[in-house]
N, C-alpha and C positions, 0 to 999 in steps of 0.2 A: 543483412542478418542471414545466418545459416538456415537452410530449410528445416533442419532438425530442431533448431531453436524456435522456429515459428510454430511448430506443433505444441510447444510448451508455453508460448506467449500469445495466446489466442486474442488477447485484448490489447496487444501492442499499439496498434494504430489509434485506438480510442484513448489510451493512456497518454501516449506521447503527443497527440494532437489536441488534448484537452486544454482549453484556455482558462486560466485562473485570473483573478483580479491582480492588478499590478502590485499591490501590497501583500499578496498572499505568498510570501517567500517560502514558507514551510511546504506548501503543496508543490511548488516548483522544485524545491530541494528533494522531495520524495520522488518526483519523476526523474530527477537526475540520478538519485540512488538506484532507481529501477533500471535506468539505462546502463549505469555502471555495472550492476549485477549481471546484466545480459552480456556486456562486453567481457566480463571476467569469467563467464561460465564456459566450460569445455563442453562441446556438443557430444562428447563420448562418455562423460561422467554421469551415470544414472542418478546418483544422489543429488548432484548439483542441479540436474534438470528438474527433478521433483521439487526441489527447493525453489527454483525459478518459477515453476508453475504455481506454487503457493503465493509467491510474491505477486505474480500476475493477477491472481484471483483477489488478493487483498487490495491491490491498487485499483482494480475495477470497482470493488466495493467502496473504497474511499471516495471515488468519483461519484458513484451512484447513490450512496446512502449518506445523506446529510447528517443524520444523528450519529452514525458511526464515525464520520470524519470529525465531527465536533468533539465527541468523547475521546477520540484518539489524540486530537490536538491538546485537549485539556489534561491528558495524562502524561505529557512529556514537557520537558523544559526546552521549548522551541528556540529560545535565544542561544542556549549553549550548543545546540545542534547546528545552528546557522553559523556560529562563530568558530566552531571547532576547526583546528588545523589538521586533524588526523582523519583518515577515511573511516566514516561511520556507516558505510553502506550496509554491510551485513548486520551490524548491531541494530540499526534502526529498522531495517526490513524484518529481521527476526522478531523484534519487539512488536512490530505491527501485526505479524502473523499470530503471535501468542495473544495479543490483545484481541484480535478478531475472533480467535477461538473462544476466549472468555466472554466476549460480547455476544456471540451466538448462543452460548450456554445460558447467559442471563436473559436473553430475549425469550427463550423458550420458557423459562421459569416465571418470568414476570407476566402478570395478567395484562390483557389488552384492554386499555381504557379508551372508551369512545366518548366523544363529547358531541353534544347537539347544539347547534346554533339556532337560536330562536329568531 
């Protein structure tokens, strides 16, 4: 990977080396989309680099935040993404970024519920 791209993909190693369950095809596909986005990005196009940085941030969040990943999975038709013959890289990652933005807004507005185990 180009050195300039590394500056925008700070979580690359964590994302690419993350291990998922064998039957978690959607997560594996998301990582493939992430790698495709990196391969397609020109290291001189500022807008593409900013977009790549957002993809990197969302993919890290997908790995670290179980609630986020579960809600993202429930919001898409996973089977159609997995079966698609066309390149959905940008569409799926753009959707994940938009979903993340909405998710962040909702988390701030929702009250924090604490439970106590007796």
